[in-house]
C-alpha positions in Angstrom: 55.4 -11.2 -16.1 58.6 -9.9 -17.6 58.6 -7.1 -15.0 58.3 -9.6 -12.1 61.0 -11.8 -13.6 63.5 -9.0 -13.9 62.5 -7.8 -10.4 63.3 -11.1 -8.8 66.6 -11.3 -10.8 67.4 -7.9 -9.4 66.7 -9.0 -5.9 69.1 -11.9 -6.3 71.8 -9.7 -7.8 71.4 -7.3 -4.8 71.8 -10.2 -2.4 74.9 -11.4 -4.2 76.6 -8.0 -4.0 77.1 -8.3 -0.2 78.2 -11.9 0.0 82.0 -12.4 -0.4 83.0 -15.0 -2.9 79.8 -14.8 -5.0 80.0 -13.0 -8.3 77.3 -10.5 -9.4 78.5 -10.8 -13.0 78.2 -14.6 -12.8 74.6 -14.4 -11.7 73.8 -11.9 -14.4 75.2 -14.4 -16.9 73.3 -17.2 -15.3 70.0 -15.3 -15.5 70.6 -14.3 -19.1 70.6 -10.5 -18.5 74.4 -9.9 -18.7 74.6 -8.6 -22.3 71.6 -6.3 -21.8 72.9 -5.0 -18.5 76.3 -4.2 -19.9 74.5 -2.4 -22.8 72.7 0.1 -20.4 75.7 0.9 -18.3 76.8 3.8 -20.5 77.0 7.6 -20.5 74.5 7.7 -23.3 71.4 9.0 -21.5 69.1 8.4 -24.5 70.1 4.7 -24.6 69.4 4.4 -20.9 66.0 6.0 -21.1 65.0 3.9 -24.0 65.8 0.7 -22.1 63.8 1.6 -18.9 61.5 -1.4 -19.1 64.6 -3.6 -18.6 66.6 -1.7 -16.0 63.9 -0.2 -13.9 62.5 -3.5 -12.4 66.1 -4.8 -12.2 67.2 -1.7 -10.3 64.2 -1.9 -7.9 65.0 -5.5 -7.1 68.7 -4.8 -6.6 67.9 -2.0 -4.1 65.4 -4.2 -2.2 68.0 -7.0 -2.2 70.6 -4.7 -0.8 68.4 -3.0 1.7 66.3 -5.8 3.2 66.7 -9.3 1.9 70.5 -9.3 1.9 70.4 -9.0 5.7 68.4 -12.2 5.9 70.6 -14.0 3.4 73.7 -12.9 5.2 72.4 -14.4 8.5 71.5 -17.6 6.7 74.9 -17.7 5.1 76.6 -17.3 8.5 74.5 -19.9 10.2 73.7 -22.4 7.4 76.9 -22.0 5.3 76.8 -25.4 3.6 73.2 -25.4 2.2 73.5 -21.8 1.1 76.9 -22.3 -0.6 75.7 -25.5 -2.3 72.6 -23.6 -3.6 74.8 -21.0 -5.3 77.1 -23.7 -6.7 74.0 -25.4 -8.2 72.9 -22.1 -9.7 76.3 -21.6 -11.3 76.6 -25.2 -12.5 73.2 -24.9 -14.2 74.5 -22.0 -16.3 77.5 -23.8 -17.7 75.7 -25.4 -20.7 74.4 -22.0 -21.8 77.8 -20.4 -21.5 79.5 -23.3 -23.4 77.0 -22.7 -26.3 78.2 -19.1 -26.5 81.8 -20.1 -27.0 81.2 -21.7 -30.4 79.8 -20.7 -33.8 76.3 -21.9 -34.5 77.6 -23.9 -37.5 80.2 -25.8 -35.3 79.7 -28.6 -32.8 82.9 -27.7 -30.9 84.5 -24.4 -30.0 87.7 -23.3 -31.8 91.1 -23.3 -30.1 91.1 -19.6 -29.1 88.0 -19.7 -26.8 89.3 -22.9 -25.2 92.7 -21.2 -24.4 90.9 -18.2 -22.9 88.7 -20.5 -20.8 91.8 -22.3 -19.5 93.6 -19.1 -18.6 90.5 -17.7 -16.8 90.1 -20.9 -14.9 93.7 -20.8 -13.8 93.2 -17.2 -12.5 90.3 -18.4 -10.3 92.5 -21.3 -9.0 95.1 -18.8 -8.0 92.5 -16.6 -6.3 91.4 -19.7 -4.3 95.0 -20.5 -3.3 95.7 -17.0 -2.1 92.4 -16.2 -0.6 92.8 -14.6 2.8 90.7 -13.3 5.7 90.0 -9.7 6.2 91.6 -7.6 9.0 89.5 -6.7 12.0 89.8 -2.9 11.6 86.5 -1.0 10.9 86.9 2.6 9.9 84.1 5.1 10.8 85.8 8.5 10.2 87.1 9.7 6.9 90.8 10.6 6.4 92.7 11.6 3.2 94.3 8.1 3.1 90.9 6.4 3.6 89.2 8.6 1.0 91.7 7.5 -1.6 91.5 3.8 -0.5 87.7 3.9 -0.7 87.7 5.4 -4.2 90.1 2.7 -5.4 88.1 0.0 -3.6 84.9 1.2 -5.3 86.6 1.3 -8.7 88.1 -2.2 -8.5 84.9 -3.7 -6.9 82.6 -2.2 -9.6 84.8 -3.6 -12.4 84.9 -7.0 -10.5 81.1 -7.0 -10.2 80.9 -6.7 -14.0 83.4 -9.4 -14.8 81.7 -12.8 -14.2 83.5 -15.1 -11.7 85.0 -12.3 -9.7 83.4 -11.1 -6.5 83.5 -7.4 -5.6 82.9 -8.1 -1.9 85.8 -10.6 -2.1 88.1 -7.9 -3.3 86.9 -5.7 -0.4 87.9 -8.6 1.9 91.4 -8.7 0.4 91.7 -4.9 0.8 90.6 -5.1 4.4 87.6 -2.8 3.8 84.6 -5.1 3.7 83.3 -4.5 7.2 84.0 -0.8 6.8 81.9 -0.5 3.7 79.1 -2.8 4.9 78.8 -0.9 8.2 78.9 2.4 6.3 75.9 1.3 4.1 74.0 0.1 7.2 74.7 3.2 9.2 74.3 5.5 6.1 77.7 7.0 6.8 77.7 9.7 4.0 81.4 10.8 4.4 82.6 7.2 3.7 79.9 6.4 1.1 80.8 9.4 -1.1 84.3 8.3 -2.1 83.2 4.7 -2.4 80.3 5.8 -4.7 82.7 7.9 -6.9 84.9 4.9 -7.4 82.0 2.6 -8.1 80.5 4.9 -10.7 83.8 5.2 -12.5 84.4 1.4 -12.3 80.9 0.6 -13.7 81.4 2.9 -16.7 85.0 1.7 -17.4 84.2 -2.0 -16.8 81.1 -2.0 -19.0 82.9 -0.2 -21.8 85.7 -2.8 -21.7 83.3 -5.7 -21.8 81.3 -4.1 -24.7 84.5 -3.7 -26.6 85.5 -7.3 -26.1 82.1 -8.7 -27.0 82.1 -6.7 -30.2 85.6 -7.6 -31.3 86.0 -11.1 -30.0 82.7 -12.5 -28.7 83.7 -16.2 -28.7 87.0 -15.6 -27.0 85.3 -13.3 -24.4 82.7 -15.9 -23.6 85.4 -18.5 -23.4 87.1 -16.4 -20.7 83.7 -15.9 -19.0 83.1 -19.7 -19.0 86.5 -20.2 -17.3 85.8 -17.6 -14.7 82.3 -18.9 -14.0 83.5 -22.5 -13.7 86.4 -21.4 -11.6 84.0 -19.6 -9.2 82.8 -23.1 -8.2 86.3 -23.9 -7.1 86.5 -20.7 -5.0 83.1 -21.4 -3.4 83.6 -25.2 -2.9 83.2 -25.7 0.9 85.0 -29.1 1.0 81.9 -31.2 1.8 78.1 -31.2 2.1 78.4 -30.8 5.8 77.5 -33.4 8.5 74.4 -35.3 9.5 71.1 -33.9 8.4 72.9 -30.9 6.8 74.0 -33.2 4.0 70.4 -33.6 2.9 69.7 -29.9 3.0 72.9 -29.1 1.1 72.0 -31.7 -1.6 68.4 -30.3 -1.9 69.8 -26.8 -2.0 72.2 -27.8 -4.8 69.4 -29.3 -6.9 67.1 -26.3 -6.3 69.9 -24.0 -7.5 70.3 -26.1 -10.7 66.5 -26.0 -11.4 66.3 -22.2 -10.8 69.3 -21.6 -13.0 67.6 -23.6 -15.8 64.2 -21.9 -15.5 65.6 -18.4 -15.4 68.2 -18.8 -18.1 66.5 -21.1 -20.6 65.5 -18.4 -23.0 67.5 -17.8 -26.1 70.6 -15.6 -25.5 70.2 -11.9 -26.0 72.3 -10.4 -28.8 75.6 -9.1 -27.7 75.8 -5.4 -26.7 77.4 -3.1 -29.3 
């Protein structure tokens, strides 16, 4: 049962990776696997091997989500934008009570001032991202050059760090850098010369980002989760489509929103895992 649950969570994370504006880190928090995931992204091989029952089904699901199901979801996202967007907003909103609980000590009813300030600052960052959000350029690169090699390494680095930090979308950063279509097409066509520099940057970003998050969780867990709460709440602002759509789409959007809230509750209702050390 645990294997299947982690597998389906992995599928969802794999889907989220390719949809701009949706945060992989946010979904990991929503599904209550964030702390454990950060813990296994490490150069410590023994620690990775010891945790195989956690990361193996998750990894299988992520690969499947990236390779197969993400194509279906991308088509749905392009053709049924409102219902799909409201589904993910529902999933995110359903996670907010869990996150709020992590910003305060068990003995206190309300969080202290520091986590609240961190949440407000993080929320402000997401508002700024919403204001300055822009469309990607139309250029799609298919051949490697020294300039493109360096850009893909940097893009992989920044995107991997963004995927780890809840509320920030790695694909969204690719859009800002103008490399989203280039990377997606390279994955689809299995363009090795372009995938190698992007993979190098991604690996470095995962290790650096996970180490940073582990440090913050060990030194200032309440403040860190305050910032995470602000980023996750702010991602709703970034995703907000302006309405539920028109006509019958309104009904489907509302139903999708409620379904997202229910799924978020069912998959995240267990007690929080201890923070990674």
